[in-house]
C-alpha angles and dihedrals in degrees: 000000000000125000096261092053091046091051092049091050091048090052087054088056096250103163097211092055092047091051091047091054092047090051091047092054097036095102091053093046091049091048092056093042091065111096121180090349095306128106111240109207093192092053090048090054091048090051090051091050090049091051091051091050091049091052091054094046096045113113122208 
């Protein structure tokens, strides 16, 4: 499955596509959840929520 198909399925609330996108972007989310050398779990969760919202709002 290519990225466009995965994104369309995630927009349709298909759990496997949503989880695949979260796994794909996990390294980036973890990178930006590190503040002053420490991993911030709350920030990581907020970043995940923001990613999910962006998936739903994305127009193709």
